[in-house]
C-alpha positions in Angstrom: -64.8 49.1 27.0 -66.8 47.3 24.3 -67.8 43.8 23.6 -67.0 42.2 20.2 -69.2 39.3 19.0 -66.6 36.7 19.9 -67.0 37.2 23.7 -63.9 39.1 24.8 -64.2 42.7 26.0 -61.8 45.1 24.5 -59.4 46.8 27.0 -55.8 47.9 26.6 -54.1 45.8 29.4 -56.4 42.9 30.0 -58.5 40.1 28.4 -61.9 39.7 30.0 -64.7 37.3 29.3 -68.1 37.8 31.0 -70.6 35.0 31.6 -69.9 31.3 31.2 -70.0 29.8 27.7 -69.4 26.1 28.3 -69.0 25.4 24.5 -66.2 27.9 24.5 -64.2 26.6 27.4 -61.6 24.8 25.4 -60.9 28.0 23.6 -60.7 30.2 26.6 -58.6 27.7 28.5 -55.9 28.4 26.0 -56.2 32.1 25.9 -56.4 32.3 29.7 -53.4 30.0 30.2 -50.6 31.1 32.5 -46.9 30.0 32.3 -43.3 31.1 32.7 -41.5 28.9 30.2 -41.0 26.1 32.8 -44.6 25.5 34.0 -47.7 26.0 31.9 -51.3 25.8 33.3 -54.4 26.0 31.1 -57.1 28.3 32.2 -59.5 25.7 33.5 -61.9 26.6 36.3 -60.5 25.9 39.8 -63.4 23.5 40.4 -62.2 21.2 37.7 -65.6 21.0 36.0 -67.1 22.0 33.7 -64.0 21.8 31.6 -62.9 21.6 28.0 -59.3 20.3 27.9 -57.4 20.3 31.2 -53.7 20.7 31.1 -50.7 21.3 33.3 -47.3 21.0 31.5 -43.6 21.0 32.4 -41.3 22.2 29.7 -39.4 19.2 28.3 -41.4 16.6 30.2 -42.8 14.0 27.7 -43.6 10.4 27.2 -42.4 8.2 24.3 -44.6 6.2 22.0 -44.1 4.1 18.9 -44.4 5.8 15.5 -46.4 3.5 13.2 -45.4 3.0 9.6 -47.3 1.1 6.9 -43.9 0.3 5.5 -40.6 1.0 7.3 -37.8 2.9 5.7 -34.2 3.6 6.5 -33.8 6.7 8.7 -37.4 6.9 9.8 -37.6 8.0 13.4 -38.7 5.1 15.6 -40.1 6.9 18.6 -42.5 9.8 19.0 -42.6 12.2 21.9 -45.8 13.7 23.4 -46.0 16.3 26.1 -47.6 14.9 29.3 -50.5 16.5 31.2 -48.8 16.3 34.6 -50.2 16.4 38.1 -53.0 19.0 38.3 -52.7 21.2 41.3 -55.2 23.9 40.2 -58.2 21.9 41.5 -60.1 23.4 44.4 -63.7 22.0 44.7 -66.3 23.8 46.7 -69.4 22.4 48.4 -72.1 24.8 49.6 -74.2 23.2 52.3 -73.4 19.8 50.7 -74.2 21.0 47.1 -71.3 21.0 44.7 -70.5 24.4 43.3 -70.8 23.7 39.6 -71.4 26.4 37.0 -73.7 24.0 35.0 -76.2 23.9 37.8 -78.0 26.5 39.7 -77.6 30.1 38.4 -74.6 32.3 37.9 -75.9 35.8 38.4 -72.5 37.2 37.6 -69.3 35.7 36.2 -66.2 37.1 34.6 -62.6 36.1 34.1 -59.7 38.5 33.6 -56.2 37.9 32.3 -54.1 40.9 33.5 -51.1 41.6 31.3 -49.4 43.9 33.8 -50.1 41.9 37.0 -49.5 38.5 35.4 -52.6 37.0 37.0 -55.8 35.3 36.0 -58.8 36.4 38.2 -62.3 35.0 38.3 -65.3 36.4 40.1 -68.6 34.5 40.3 -71.9 35.1 42.1 -73.9 31.9 42.2 -77.2 30.7 43.4 -77.4 27.0 44.2 -80.3 24.8 43.0 -81.8 25.2 46.5 -81.3 28.9 46.6 -78.0 29.4 48.5 -76.1 32.4 47.4 -72.3 32.8 47.4 -69.6 34.9 45.8 -66.4 33.1 44.7 -63.3 35.1 43.9 -60.1 33.4 42.7 -56.8 34.6 41.5 -53.8 32.6 40.2 -50.3 33.2 39.0 -47.4 31.2 37.6 -44.4 33.0 39.1 -41.8 34.6 36.8 -39.4 35.1 39.7 -39.8 31.8 41.5 -39.6 29.4 38.5 -41.1 26.3 40.1 -44.1 28.0 41.8 -47.8 28.4 41.1 -50.0 30.1 43.6 -53.8 30.3 43.8 -56.0 32.4 46.2 -59.6 31.1 46.6 -62.2 33.1 48.5 -65.8 32.2 49.3 -68.3 34.6 50.8 -71.9 33.8 51.7 -74.4 36.4 50.4 -77.7 35.4 51.9 -77.2 33.5 55.1 -74.8 31.7 57.4 -73.7 28.4 55.7 -71.4 25.5 55.9 -68.6 25.5 53.3 -66.3 22.7 52.4 -63.2 23.0 50.2 -61.3 20.1 48.7 -57.9 21.1 47.4 -56.3 18.4 45.2 -53.2 17.2 43.5 -54.5 14.9 40.8 -52.4 12.7 38.5 -53.5 11.0 35.3 -56.6 13.0 34.5 -58.6 11.3 31.8 -58.5 13.3 28.6 -60.2 12.7 25.3 -58.0 13.2 22.2 -59.0 13.6 18.5 -56.1 11.9 16.9 -57.6 12.1 13.4 -56.1 15.5 13.0 -52.3 15.5 12.6 -52.1 18.8 14.6 -53.6 17.2 17.7 -51.6 15.4 20.4 -51.4 11.6 20.6 -53.6 10.1 23.2 -51.7 9.0 26.3 -53.4 6.7 28.8 -52.3 7.0 32.4 -48.7 8.0 31.5 -47.6 8.7 35.1 -46.6 5.7 37.2 -46.8 6.5 41.0 -43.6 6.3 43.0 -44.2 8.2 46.2 -46.9 10.1 48.1 -46.9 12.0 51.4 -49.3 14.2 53.2 -49.1 16.0 56.6 -50.8 19.1 58.1 -51.6 21.3 55.1 -48.8 19.9 52.8 -48.7 17.0 50.3 -46.3 15.7 47.6 -46.7 13.2 44.8 -43.8 11.8 42.8 -44.4 10.0 39.5 -42.4 8.6 36.6 -43.2 8.1 33.0 -43.4 4.5 31.9 -41.3 4.7 28.7 -39.3 7.9 28.7 -38.3 7.3 32.3 -38.7 11.0 33.3 -39.5 11.7 36.9 -41.6 14.6 38.2 -42.8 15.8 41.6 -45.7 18.1 42.5 -46.2 19.5 46.0 -48.8 21.7 47.6 -49.1 23.7 50.8 -51.9 26.0 52.1 -52.6 29.0 54.3 -56.2 29.3 55.6 -58.1 32.3 56.9 -61.5 31.5 58.2 -64.0 32.0 61.1 -63.5 29.8 64.1 -64.5 26.1 64.0 -62.3 25.1 61.1 -61.8 21.4 60.6 -59.2 20.0 58.2 -58.1 16.5 57.0 -55.4 15.6 54.5 -54.8 12.3 52.6 -52.5 11.1 50.0 -53.0 8.2 47.6 -50.9 7.1 44.5 -52.7 9.5 42.1 -54.5 11.9 44.5 -53.6 14.1 47.5 -56.4 16.1 49.0 -56.7 18.7 51.8 -60.4 19.0 53.0 -61.4 22.2 54.8 -64.8 22.5 56.5 -66.1 25.5 58.4 -69.4 27.4 59.2 -69.1 30.8 57.7 -71.5 33.6 58.8 -73.0 36.0 56.3 -70.6 38.9 55.9 -67.5 36.8 56.6 -65.4 34.8 54.2 -63.3 31.7 53.9 -59.9 32.3 52.2 -57.6 29.5 51.0 -54.2 30.3 49.6 -52.6 27.4 47.8 -48.9 27.2 46.9 -47.7 24.7 44.3 -44.3 23.6 43.3 -43.2 21.5 40.3 -40.0 19.9 39.3 -38.8 17.1 37.0 -35.6 15.4 36.0 -34.3 12.6 33.8 -31.7 11.6 36.4 -32.5 12.7 39.9 -34.1 10.2 42.4 -37.5 10.5 44.0 -36.1 11.7 47.3 -34.0 14.4 45.5 -37.0 15.6 43.5 -39.1 15.7 46.6 -36.5 17.8 48.3 -36.4 20.1 45.3 -40.1 20.8 45.4 -40.2 21.0 49.2 -37.6 23.8 49.0 -39.4 25.6 46.3 -42.6 25.4 48.3 -40.9 26.7 51.4 -39.6 29.7 49.5 -43.0 30.5 48.1 -44.7 30.3 51.6 -41.9 32.5 53.0 -42.5 35.1 50.3 -46.2 34.8 50.8 -49.1 35.7 48.5 -48.6 39.4 48.6 -44.9 39.0 48.0 -45.4 36.8 45.0 -47.9 39.3 43.6 -45.5 42.2 44.1 -42.6 40.2 42.5 -44.8 39.4 39.5 -45.8 43.0 39.0 -42.2 44.2 39.2 -41.0 41.6 36.7 -43.7 42.7 34.2 -43.1 46.4 34.8 -39.5 45.8 33.7 -40.7 43.7 30.6 -43.2 46.3 29.4 -40.7 49.1 29.8 -38.6 47.4 27.2 -41.2 45.6 25.0 -44.4 47.5 24.9 -46.1 48.5 21.6 -48.7 51.3 21.4 -51.2 51.4 18.5 -53.4 54.5 18.5 -56.6 54.1 16.5 -57.6 50.4 16.9 -58.4 49.4 20.5 -59.0 45.7 19.7 -55.7 45.4 17.9 -53.9 47.2 20.7 -55.2 44.6 23.1 -54.3 41.8 20.8 -50.7 42.9 20.3 -50.2 43.1 24.1 -51.9 39.7 24.5 -49.4 38.4 22.0 -46.4 39.9 23.7 -47.6 38.6 27.1 -47.9 35.0 25.9 -44.5 35.1 24.1 -43.0 36.2 27.4 -44.9 33.3 29.2 -43.5 30.9 26.7 -39.8 31.9 27.0 -39.1 33.8 30.1 -37.9 31.0 32.4 -37.3 28.1 29.9 -33.7 28.1 31.0 -32.1 25.8 28.4 -35.4 24.2 27.3 -37.3 24.6 24.0 -40.0 27.0 23.2 -42.7 24.7 21.8 -44.9 25.7 18.9 -47.9 26.1 21.3 -45.8 27.3 24.2 -47.1 25.6 27.3 -50.8 26.6 26.6 -52.0 23.2 25.2 -51.0 19.8 23.8 -51.2 20.7 20.1 -48.5 19.2 17.9 -47.6 17.0 20.9 -45.8 19.8 22.6 -43.1 19.8 20.0 -40.7 22.6 19.2 -40.2 23.5 15.5 -38.3 26.1 13.6 -41.0 28.5 14.7 -38.9 29.2 17.8 -35.8 30.5 16.1 -37.4 32.2 13.1 -40.4 33.9 14.6 -40.2 33.9 18.4 -36.5 34.5 19.0 -36.4 37.8 17.1 -39.0 39.1 19.6 -37.0 37.9 22.6 -33.7 39.0 21.1 -34.8 42.6 21.0 -37.0 42.6 24.2 -35.6 40.0 26.6 -32.2 38.8 25.1 -31.4 36.6 28.1 -34.5 34.4 27.2 -33.2 34.2 23.6 -29.9 33.1 24.9 -31.5 30.3 27.0 -33.5 29.0 24.0 -30.3 28.8 21.9 -28.5 27.0 24.8 -31.2 24.4 24.5 -30.3 23.9 20.8 -26.7 23.6 21.8 -27.5 21.0 24.4 -29.0 18.8 21.7 -26.0 19.0 19.3 -25.0 15.4 19.9 -28.4 14.2 18.8 -28.2 16.5 15.7 -24.8 15.1 14.9 -26.1 11.6 15.2 -29.0 12.4 13.0 -26.7 13.8 10.3 -24.5 10.8 10.5 -27.5 8.5 10.1 -28.3 10.4 7.0 -24.8 10.1 5.7 -24.0 13.8 6.3 -21.5 15.8 8.3 -22.3 18.4 10.9 -25.6 18.8 12.7 -29.1 18.0 11.2 -31.5 19.5 13.7 -34.9 17.9 13.9 -38.1 19.2 12.3 -40.1 18.5 15.5 -38.9 17.4 18.9 -39.0 17.8 22.6 -35.7 16.4 23.7 -33.7 17.1 20.5 -34.2 13.8 18.7 -36.2 13.8 15.5 -39.8 12.6 16.0 -41.4 13.6 12.8 -42.7 10.5 11.1 -43.4 12.4 7.8 -40.2 12.4 5.7 -40.8 15.1 3.1 -41.9 17.8 5.6 -39.6 16.5 8.4 -36.2 15.1 7.5 -36.1 17.0 4.2 -36.8 20.4 5.9 -33.1 20.9 6.5 -33.6 24.7 6.6 -34.2 24.4 10.3 -30.4 24.2 10.8 -29.9 27.4 9.0 -32.8 29.0 10.9 -30.9 28.2 14.2 -27.7 29.6 12.8 -29.6 32.8 11.8 -30.9 33.1 15.3 -27.4 32.7 16.7 -26.0 35.4 14.4 -28.9 37.8 15.2 -28.4 37.3 18.9 -24.7 37.9 18.7 -25.1 41.0 16.6 -27.7 42.4 19.0 -25.8 41.7 22.2 -22.1 41.2 21.4 -22.3 38.4 23.9 -18.7 37.0 23.4 -19.0 34.5 26.2 -22.0 32.9 24.4 -20.2 32.9 21.1 -17.2 31.2 22.6 -19.1 28.6 24.6 -22.1 27.9 22.4 -22.5 30.1 19.3 -19.4 29.2 17.3 -20.0 25.5 17.6 -23.7 25.9 16.5 -22.5 27.9 13.5 -19.7 25.5 12.7 -21.8 22.3 12.8 -24.6 23.7 10.8 -22.2 25.1 8.2 -20.7 21.6 7.8 -24.1 20.2 7.1 -24.6 22.4 4.1 -21.2 21.5 2.6 -22.0 17.8 2.9 -25.6 18.3 1.7 -24.9 20.5 -1.3 -22.4 20.2 -4.1 -20.7 22.3 -6.8 -22.2 21.5 -10.2 -20.5 21.5 -13.6 -20.9 25.3 -13.9 -19.2 25.9 -10.5 -22.5 26.8 -8.8 -23.2 25.4 -5.3 -26.5 23.5 -5.4 -28.6 22.1 -2.5 -31.0 19.6 -4.0 -33.8 17.5 -2.6 -35.0 19.6 0.3 -38.3 21.0 1.6 -38.4 24.8 2.3 -40.9 26.6 4.6 -43.8 25.9 2.2 -45.1 22.4 3.2 -47.1 22.2 -0.1 -43.9 21.8 -2.0 -41.5 19.0 -0.9 -38.2 17.5 -1.8 -37.4 20.2 -4.4 -34.0 21.5 -5.7 -32.5 24.8 -4.7 -35.3 26.2 -2.6 -34.4 30.0 -2.6 -35.1 30.4 1.1 -33.0 27.4 2.1 -30.1 28.4 -0.2 -30.0 32.0 1.0 -30.2 31.0 4.6 -27.5 28.4 4.1 -25.4 31.1 2.5 -25.8 33.3 5.5 -25.0 30.4 7.7 -21.7 29.7 5.9 -20.6 33.3 6.0 -21.5 33.7 9.7 -19.7 30.5 10.6 -16.6 31.7 8.7 -16.6 35.1 10.4 -17.1 33.6 13.9 -14.2 31.1 13.4 -12.0 34.0 12.3 -12.9 36.0 15.4 -12.2 33.0 17.6 -9.4 31.0 15.9 -8.4 29.2 19.1 -12.0 27.9 19.7 -12.4 27.0 16.0 -9.2 25.0 16.3 -10.6 22.9 19.1 -13.5 22.0 16.7 -11.1 21.0 14.0 -11.8 24.0 11.8 -8.9 25.0 9.6 -8.3 27.6 6.9 -9.2 25.3 4.1 -12.6 24.5 5.6 -13.3 28.2 6.1 -12.3 28.8 2.5 -14.7 26.1 1.3 -17.5 27.7 3.3 -16.9 31.1 1.7 -16.6 29.6 -1.8 -19.9 27.8 -1.4 -21.6 31.0 -0.1 -20.2 33.0 -3.0 -21.3 30.5 -5.6 -24.7 29.6 -4.0 -27.3 29.0 -6.7 -30.3 31.3 -6.5 -32.8 30.4 -9.2 -34.5 33.2 -11.2 -37.2 33.1 -13.8 -36.2 35.8 -16.3 -39.3 35.4 -18.4 -41.6 36.1 -15.5 -39.2 38.4 -13.7 -39.6 36.6 -10.4 -37.7 34.1 -8.3 -39.2 30.6 -8.4 -39.7 29.3 -4.9 -37.6 26.3 -5.8 -36.1 25.4 -9.1 -38.8 24.8 -11.7 -41.7 25.9 -9.4 -42.9 28.6 -11.8 -43.3 26.0 -14.5 -45.8 23.9 -12.5 -49.5 24.0 -13.3 -51.4 26.6 -11.2 -53.8 25.1 -8.6 -57.5 25.3 -9.5 -58.3 28.0 -6.9 -61.6 28.9 -8.5 -62.7 25.3 -8.2 -61.7 24.9 -4.6 -64.5 25.3 -2.1 -64.1 27.3 1.1 -64.8 24.1 3.2 -61.8 22.4 1.4 -59.3 24.5 3.3 -56.9 23.6 4.8 -55.9 21.7 1.7 -53.8 19.2 3.5 -56.9 17.7 5.1 -58.8 17.4 1.8 -56.3 16.7 -1.0 -53.4 14.3 -1.6 -50.0 15.7 -1.0 -48.7 14.5 -4.4 -51.2 16.9 -6.1 -50.2 19.8 -3.9 -46.5 19.1 -4.5 -46.9 19.4 -8.3 -48.9 22.6 -8.5 -48.3 26.2 -7.8 -50.0 26.5 -4.5 -48.2 27.8 -1.4 -49.3 26.9 2.2 -47.3 29.6 3.9 -44.8 32.4 3.1 -41.6 30.8 1.7 -40.0 32.9 -1.0 -41.7 35.9 0.7 -40.0 34.9 4.0 -36.7 35.0 2.1 -37.6 38.5 1.0 -37.8 39.5 4.7 -35.0 37.6 6.3 -32.6 37.8 3.4 -33.9 41.0 2.0 -30.4 42.3 1.3 -30.2 39.7 -1.5 -33.0 41.3 -3.5 -33.6 44.7 -5.2 -36.7 46.7 -4.3 -38.2 46.0 -7.7 -37.6 42.2 -7.3 -39.3 42.3 -3.9 -42.4 44.1 -5.3 -42.7 41.6 -8.3 -42.1 38.6 -6.1 -44.6 39.7 -3.5 -47.3 40.2 -6.0 -46.7 36.9 -7.7 -46.8 34.8 -4.5 -49.8 36.7 -3.1 -51.8 35.1 -5.9 -50.7 31.6 -4.9 -50.5 31.6 -1.1 -53.5 30.2 0.8 -52.3 30.7 4.4 -53.2 27.2 5.6 -50.5 27.9 8.2 -50.7 30.4 11.0 -47.0 31.2 10.3 -47.8 33.1 7.2 -49.8 36.3 7.9 -47.1 38.0 10.0 -44.5 37.6 7.2 -46.9 38.7 4.5 -47.6 41.8 6.6 -43.9 42.6 6.7 -43.4 42.5 2.9 -46.7 44.2 2.2 -45.6 47.1 4.3 -42.2 47.2 2.7 -43.4 47.4 -0.8 -46.1 50.0 0.1 -49.4 48.0 0.3 -50.2 49.4 3.7 -53.9 48.5 3.9 -53.0 44.9 3.1 -50.2 44.9 5.6 -52.6 46.1 8.2 -55.1 43.4 7.4 -52.3 40.8 7.7 -51.2 42.3 11.0 -54.7 41.9 12.4 -54.9 38.3 11.2 -51.6 37.4 12.9 -52.5 39.2 16.1 -56.1 38.0 16.3 -55.4 34.4 15.2 -56.1 33.0 18.6 -58.6 35.6 20.0 -60.8 35.1 16.9 -59.8 31.4 16.5 -59.1 31.9 12.8 -57.9 28.4 12.3 -60.5 26.8 14.5 -58.0 24.9 16.6 -57.1 27.3 19.5 -58.5 24.6 21.8 -55.2 22.8 21.4 -53.1 25.8 22.4 -52.1 29.2 21.2 -50.0 29.8 18.0 -46.7 31.2 19.3 -45.3 31.9 15.8 -48.4 33.9 14.8 -48.3 35.8 18.1 -44.7 36.6 17.4 -45.7 37.5 13.8 -47.8 40.3 15.3 -44.6 41.8 16.7 -42.8 41.3 13.4 -45.6 42.9 11.5 -45.4 46.0 13.7 -41.6 46.3 14.1 -40.3 44.8 10.9 -43.4 45.7 8.9 -44.6 49.2 9.8 -41.3 50.0 11.5 -39.3 48.6 8.6 -36.7 47.3 11.0 -34.0 45.1 9.5 -30.8 43.7 11.0 -28.9 42.5 8.0 -25.2 42.0 8.7 -25.9 43.2 12.3 -26.7 46.7 11.1 -30.0 48.1 12.5 -32.0 50.0 9.9 -35.6 51.4 9.8 -37.9 52.4 7.0 -41.1 53.2 8.9 -44.6 53.8 7.4 -47.9 54.3 9.2 -51.0 52.5 7.8 -54.0 54.9 7.3 -56.0 52.9 9.8 -53.8 54.0 12.7 -53.0 57.4 14.2 -49.7 56.5 15.7 -47.4 53.5 16.4 -44.7 53.4 19.1 -42.6 50.4 19.9 -39.5 49.8 22.0 -36.4 47.7 21.5 -33.1 46.9 23.2 -29.8 46.6 21.3 -26.3 46.2 22.8 -27.8 46.9 26.2 -29.4 50.2 25.1 -33.2 50.7 25.1 -34.8 53.1 22.7 -38.3 53.9 21.4 -39.5 54.4 17.8 -42.6 56.6 17.2 -44.3 56.6 13.8 -46.7 59.2 12.4 -48.0 59.5 8.9 -45.4 62.0 7.8 -42.5 61.5 10.3 -40.8 59.1 12.7 -39.0 59.9 15.9 -36.3 58.0 17.8 -35.3 58.5 21.4 -32.9 56.8 23.8 -34.5 55.5 27.0 -31.4 54.1 28.7 -27.9 53.1 27.8 -25.4 54.4 25.2 -26.4 56.1 22.0 -27.4 53.7 19.1 -26.4 54.0 15.5 -29.2 53.4 13.0 -30.4 54.4 9.6 -33.8 55.8 8.7 -34.8 55.3 5.1 -31.2 55.1 4.2 -30.1 58.1 6.3 -27.6 57.5 9.1 -28.4 58.9 12.5 -27.6 58.5 16.1 -30.3 57.8 18.7 -29.7 59.8 21.8 -31.8 61.2 24.7 -32.6 64.1 22.5 -35.4 63.0 20.2 -34.5 62.8 16.6 -37.4 63.4 14.2 -37.1 62.6 10.5 -39.5 62.7 7.5 -41.1 59.6 6.0 -40.8 59.6 2.2 -43.8 58.7 0.0 -44.1 55.5 -1.9 -46.1 54.4 -4.9 -46.9 50.7 -4.5 -48.7 50.2 -7.8 -51.9 48.1 -8.2 -52.8 46.0 -5.1 -52.0 42.3 -5.5 -54.8 39.7 -5.6 -55.0 36.6 -3.4 -56.6 33.3 -4.4 -60.4 33.5 -4.4 -61.7 33.5 -0.8 -58.2 33.6 0.7 -57.7 37.3 1.1 -57.3 38.4 4.7 -60.4 39.8 6.4 -60.6 43.5 5.7 -60.1 45.6 8.8 -61.7 49.0 8.9 -60.8 51.8 11.3 -62.8 51.7 14.4 -64.6 55.0 15.2 -65.1 55.5 18.9 -67.4 55.2 20.7 -69.5 53.2 18.2 -68.8 49.6 17.3 -66.1 48.7 14.8 -67.6 47.9 11.4 -66.8 44.5 9.8 -67.1 43.7 6.1 
């Protein structure tokens, strides 16, 4: 193992931080977060203090607040939604001979924390000397269960090291923790003061439950705890419950060489409709199941679940140990965000922090769901079922805007639009096509006809109807979509954004094909032959702007005629630009926040020639500043496709290490799920060259010189297979299921249990593109073992 300057040790299957850095707590609380898609707990210390930003979240549980406007406008959303820090059950305070165990006092002679990607646990070991010289060892382990969705479990052990001593533990359920919020940054959550109103509290023996309800959104949640205690004789316990605090107190004299062990089981549930007694029953039952399974059983279930996941999803990178760790870290957190969401959203931060108020964006469908579709398709299905459950709200929003079909929100928790910023919110209609694209990808990868019949066709139909009502045929017979915002938030309310138009075209074609496959279901939605014909006509005549003089596609109509941004005159401290310059100036210049046209080159790559891709990539590299974490992964994909392998490798590293290196200086508010997913995309779609256009799986692998080998795994149509890439060849082998038909650099082949090895053709990428001054990715050099990796 080796220790980079940023504090994390490099190891293939874990993330470890030694010693306590109080000023880094907010950061490590995000990276050490645990979750399962239903519950998320930040990596705060069990003792509750010192702390950075405490947080326990339930997916979909939010409070409403007014959205202020200097001047109201028709169609502006009236209410915002913010994720609630719910009742905290992680807290277990320790007193050593009446001295509070607090890492800020006394001396920690040893301290480390380990997030284990294969065990699914966060472990902490501390040896501490109190201000009066008492010595103890504290060992804790916690998990959020993948198999028992409502359950969190913590084991807390204390061992005297120098003498017999009295130990007291206080195990809490705490509601309405006070939290400071910096609301001057639009990426930070709104401040909520005591959002939980008490409804019920109960405590008996080692068990307690608290029920609360939000004051405005009217959502109700329950948290319950139970305990098992192993200790020397003489144990004394008391338990109390108040409106916002339930506490079990444990006191015992522990001889040197013995230990006190507390195992804490927690259960969480929430509902918009169920009564307080019903929710109490729900968490009581979950708690009973957890206690019945026991600590060892939960640990075993967790390991088995993760063994199955890694057998399908693992990525091996030989030659860069830190990047290997980062890619597995990314996959582990993507799993935690989506594994047990079960018809809930996947927020932009997962459940690792309150950033962006806990909202879900298009990040989910465009970046995260491709990972899940090819590694854990049932989780992708659940995420799309959440979108379907919000269709009525999307229809209502479209109607409010004078449109047909479904206009899905830019940002939301419950499905209603709560973006108060019109150009980057309401005008970003591409989110509806992104959802349709995720539906089509999932259907092609799984052939899940039940999903298509029950959910998929309706999602495709209603989004197709949106495009027909939003766009129009012009005097030349071309189908135009005017006045929209594409993925690049530094260009707004533009005409014929290439990404939007191409994604809408795919949406229209996929909707038509689905309706023709399931005519009886289409009929129930009122779809007839004439409507399908209109969809196909609009798709066929979709306007895709092209600048013949420059030989590139303008991001939107007229974009290449705008004045270039003064990159040379922009100081490093003026990034991100959105916090230092007026939007109107950004909108009228050629400056790109994040991959837009380049994202179209990836997702709609079958609409461009290889030469167009190369010219477009070079052109937009010189104008993209990556003020968004969504960008690097996509730029890695295209850099690899057009042959700039060193650059692709640098972008892969930026995407994978965005949170571990805190590239954007805001990991304290939660991890960047789209960037973590971008790491998978950079490996699989970038260096693997995987594309799934029209449901056909193709590969065009290339290995960057910095690596010795890449191997990744995927599942398609229930079959699991591995792709292994070397500098001059790639191999494909079936791991389970039926043979899979693919192409390799245009050559058709069948993946079977007998490994197929094929050569990788050379490529001449031409001159390396240039980025705006100071905005190139950090150069990543090959790490030579055993010495430290060189940085430049």
